[in-house]
Every structure is written in C-alpha cells, then in structure tokens.
C-alpha positions in Angstrom: 2.1 6.4 11.8 -0.4 5.8 14.4 -4.2 6.4 14.7 -5.8 8.8 17.4 -7.0 5.5 19.0 -3.6 4.2 19.4 -2.5 7.6 21.1 -5.1 7.2 23.5 -3.7 4.0 24.7 -0.2 5.3 25.2 0.5 4.9 29.2 1.2 8.1 31.0 3.8 8.0 33.7 3.1 9.1 37.1 3.2 12.9 38.0 5.8 14.1 40.4 5.8 17.3 42.6 7.3 19.3 39.9 6.2 17.6 36.7 2.7 16.6 35.3 2.7 14.7 32.1 0.0 15.4 29.8 -1.3 12.3 27.7 -0.5 12.8 23.9 -4.2 12.4 23.0 -5.0 15.2 25.3 -2.7 17.5 23.7 -4.3 16.6 20.2 -7.9 17.1 21.7 -7.0 20.4 23.3 -5.6 22.0 20.2 -8.3 20.6 17.9 -11.2 21.8 20.2 -9.6 25.4 20.1 -9.4 25.2 16.1 -12.9 23.9 16.0 -14.0 27.1 17.8 -12.4 29.1 14.9 -14.4 26.8 12.4 -11.0 25.1 11.2 -11.6 21.3 10.6 -8.3 19.1 9.6 -8.4 17.9 6.2 -5.4 15.7 6.7 -3.5 14.4 9.9 -0.6 12.2 10.7 0.6 11.0 14.2 3.8 9.1 15.2 5.1 7.9 18.5 8.7 6.8 19.4 10.5 5.2 22.3 7.6 3.0 23.2 5.2 5.9 23.1 7.4 8.2 25.3 7.3 10.9 22.6 4.6 12.1 20.3 4.7 14.0 16.8 1.8 15.1 14.8 0.8 17.3 11.9 -2.6 18.6 10.9 -3.5 20.4 7.5 -6.5 22.7 7.2 -7.8 24.4 4.1 -10.6 27.0 4.0 -12.2 29.4 1.8 -12.7 32.7 3.8 -14.7 35.3 2.0 -13.5 34.0 -1.5 -10.1 33.9 -0.6 -8.5 30.4 -0.2 -5.8 29.6 2.2 -4.2 26.9 4.2 -2.7 26.3 7.5 -0.5 23.5 9.1 -0.2 22.9 12.7 2.7 20.6 14.2 2.6 19.1 17.7 5.0 17.2 19.7 4.8 16.1 23.4 7.0 14.0 25.6 6.5 11.7 28.7 10.4 11.2 29.1 10.9 15.0 29.8 13.1 15.3 26.7 11.0 18.5 25.6 7.9 20.3 26.6 4.5 20.2 24.9 5.0 22.4 21.8 2.9 23.7 18.7 4.2 25.2 15.6 1.7 26.7 13.0 2.3 28.4 9.5 1.7 27.8 5.9 4.1 24.9 6.2 5.6 23.2 9.4 8.5 20.8 9.7 8.2 18.1 12.5 10.9 15.2 12.8 11.6 12.5 15.2 14.9 14.1 15.9 13.1 16.4 18.1 12.9 19.3 15.4 9.6 21.4 15.1 9.5 24.5 13.3 6.8 26.8 11.7 6.0 30.5 11.3 4.7 30.6 15.0 6.0 28.3 17.7 4.6 28.0 21.2 5.6 25.6 23.9 4.8 24.9 27.5 6.5 23.0 30.3 4.3 20.2 32.1 
C-alpha cells in the first residue's frame, strides 16, 4: 500500500495526440471532491501501485447516518499510465479491486484517457 503523497510523486508519461494520461492522484482528487459535495467523507482508504507506478488501484469506504438510517458505501478506483485499461470507478455496498485488473461493484463507470 502507498500513501496519497506517494501517489502524487508517480511520474506521468507524455501525452500523445490521441492519449492524455491522467495522474493517479488527480483521479483520487476528482472523485473525492465530488463526494465531498454530497457530504461523504471517507472513513477508510487504501491505495496501491504496480509496475513502477504505471497502474493504480484504490478503495474508499464511507459510512453515514442519513435521517436515522445508517448505510455504507465503497468506491473502487483504477487508473493506468501504460494504456492497459481506462480510468474506472466502481461503487456499491462492496467493491472488489484487484491488481489483476479486476474491478467490480454495483455500479461501474469508465472513461478512456
């Protein structure tokens, strides 16, 4: 596992005409900024990088008490600088994130760079 500080130090390759890499830390920041707007703050998080920082996987857990009803949410993220997969987010009551490129949840969204 790595810290957010370590994620911020991962080098980002040069963009090409058809591909624009997104820094791993920027993916994390964008997602967390949107969730803060919904008043969701992570209670736990874990980050991992593989292949010398070329691939990133992360998991965030959230808990809240909305009107007396407690519920939880998990968000899984992945991103790559080696073009092996697009930036992707999975959300649900549980998510599965693995360094073998697997990412699943109740809802999955991906976006090419």
